[in-house]
C-alpha positions as CSV (number, residue, x, y, z in Angstrom):
1,M,152.7,-60.0,244.3
2,E,149.1,-59.4,245.4
3,L,148.1,-57.8,248.6
4,E,145.3,-59.2,250.7
5,N,142.2,-57.1,251.2
6,P,142.2,-55.3,254.5
7,S,140.1,-56.8,257.3
8,A,139.0,-53.3,258.5
9,P,138.1,-50.2,256.5
10,F,141.0,-47.8,256.1
11,E,140.4,-44.1,256.2
12,P,143.4,-41.8,256.1
13,V,143.7,-39.2,258.9
14,A,144.0,-35.6,257.9
15,D,147.6,-34.3,258.5
16,R,147.5,-30.8,259.9
17,R,151.2,-30.2,259.8
18,P,152.4,-27.6,257.3
19,R,153.3,-29.1,253.9
20,I,157.0,-28.8,252.9
21,D,157.5,-28.6,249.2
22,P,160.3,-30.7,247.7
23,P,163.5,-28.8,246.8
24,P,164.3,-27.9,243.2
25,P,166.1,-30.6,241.3
26,V,169.2,-28.4,240.7
27,R,172.2,-27.5,242.9
28,L,174.7,-24.8,243.0
29,Q,178.3,-25.9,243.4
30,A,179.1,-23.4,246.1
31,V,179.6,-23.0,249.8
32,N,177.1,-20.1,250.2
33,D,174.5,-18.0,248.2
34,C,175.9,-16.7,244.9
35,S,175.6,-13.4,243.2
36,L,175.9,-12.6,239.5
37,P,175.6,-9.4,237.5
38,S,172.9,-8.6,235.0
39,I,171.8,-5.6,233.0
40,A,168.3,-4.1,233.4
41,G,165.5,-5.6,231.3
42,Q,166.7,-9.2,231.2
43,E,164.3,-10.6,233.7
44,P,162.1,-12.5,231.3
45,E,165.1,-14.2,229.6
46,L,166.6,-15.0,233.0
47,D,163.3,-16.6,234.1
48,R,163.1,-18.7,231.0
49,F,166.7,-19.8,231.3
50,Y,167.0,-20.5,235.0
51,V,163.4,-21.6,235.8
52,R,162.2,-23.4,232.7
53,L,165.5,-24.7,231.3
54,L,167.6,-25.5,234.4
55,G,164.9,-26.1,237.1
56,F,165.5,-23.3,239.6
57,E,162.6,-21.8,241.5
58,R,162.0,-18.1,241.4
59,D,162.0,-16.6,244.9
60,D,159.3,-13.9,244.8
61,E,159.8,-12.9,248.5
62,T,162.1,-10.1,247.5
63,A,162.0,-7.3,244.9
64,Q,165.3,-8.5,243.4
65,I,165.9,-11.3,240.9
66,V,166.6,-14.4,243.1
67,Y,166.5,-18.1,242.1
68,R,166.4,-20.9,244.6
69,A,168.4,-24.2,244.1
70,E,168.3,-27.2,246.4
71,N,171.1,-25.9,248.5
72,F,171.6,-22.1,248.0
73,R,170.2,-19.0,246.3
74,L,171.4,-17.3,243.2
75,Q,170.9,-13.5,243.2
76,F,171.3,-11.1,240.3
77,Q,172.7,-7.6,240.8
78,V,170.9,-5.6,238.2
79,R,172.8,-2.7,236.7
80,E,172.1,-0.2,233.9
81,R,175.3,-1.0,232.0
82,P,177.3,-4.3,231.8
83,P,180.0,-4.3,234.5
84,L,183.6,-4.7,233.7
85,R,184.6,-8.3,234.4
86,E,187.6,-8.8,236.6
87,D,187.5,-12.6,236.2
88,F,185.8,-15.2,234.1
89,I,185.2,-17.9,236.8
90,A,182.3,-20.2,235.9
91,L,179.4,-20.7,238.3
92,G,179.0,-24.5,238.9
93,V,175.5,-25.9,238.6
94,S,174.5,-29.6,239.0
95,V,171.4,-30.9,237.2
96,P,169.7,-34.4,237.4
97,S,170.5,-35.3,233.8
98,L,173.2,-33.7,231.6
99,S,172.0,-35.6,228.5
100,D,168.4,-34.3,229.0
101,L,169.7,-30.7,229.3
102,M,171.9,-31.1,226.2
103,T,168.8,-32.3,224.3
104,R,166.8,-29.2,225.4
105,L,169.7,-26.9,224.6
106,N,169.8,-28.4,221.1
107,E,166.1,-28.0,220.6
108,L,166.3,-24.4,221.7
109,E,169.5,-24.0,219.5
110,L,171.5,-22.5,222.4
111,P,175.2,-22.9,222.0
112,Y,177.3,-24.8,224.5
113,T,180.6,-26.6,224.8
114,L,180.9,-30.2,226.0
115,Q,183.9,-30.8,228.2
116,R,185.0,-34.4,228.6
117,G,186.6,-35.2,231.9
118,L,189.5,-37.5,232.5
119,V,187.5,-39.7,234.8
120,P,184.3,-41.3,233.6
121,G,181.2,-39.4,234.8
122,T,183.0,-36.1,235.1
123,D,181.7,-34.6,231.8
124,S,180.2,-31.0,231.9
125,I,179.0,-28.4,229.6
126,L,179.9,-24.7,229.4
127,L,177.4,-22.1,228.4
128,L,176.5,-18.5,228.8
129,D,173.3,-17.4,230.5
130,P,171.3,-14.5,229.0
131,A,173.2,-12.0,231.1
132,G,176.6,-13.3,229.7
133,N,177.7,-15.1,232.9
134,I,179.6,-18.4,232.4
135,L,178.0,-21.6,233.8
136,E,179.7,-25.0,234.1
137,I,176.9,-27.5,234.3
138,A,177.5,-31.1,235.5
139,E,175.3,-34.0,236.4
140,I,174.3,-34.6,240.0
141,R,176.4,-37.5,241.3
142,T,175.1,-39.6,244.2
143,A,177.3,-41.9,246.3
144,I,176.0,-45.4,246.5
């Protein structure tokens, strides 16, 4: 299909409205902001894991370690010693492509466990973040 040449010259008008950046391509499977524990000194590893690998955005507005997903924020409570864990509930994260993430994990030689769901399209992977927190990562599912 070819478009006809315009009959009048087109010059775009400058838009003075504030620009809104698109949200990160990752979602938390939660109903509110989440908080996870971390020990002091792990900030560079957490940045590499959450920002570079998973696609979160670092929220630099606070002095704390906070990552922004499409829907909520993930905040880390930094402590001097590892806390005693009362539970081992995984934090749910959704990414655009589970196969792309598995390829990057294999390239970085990071261990993970693939979980096959009973229903097609419900596969997920389990892995530990640098702070030792359990994540269950699934692919973002969109309704047609």
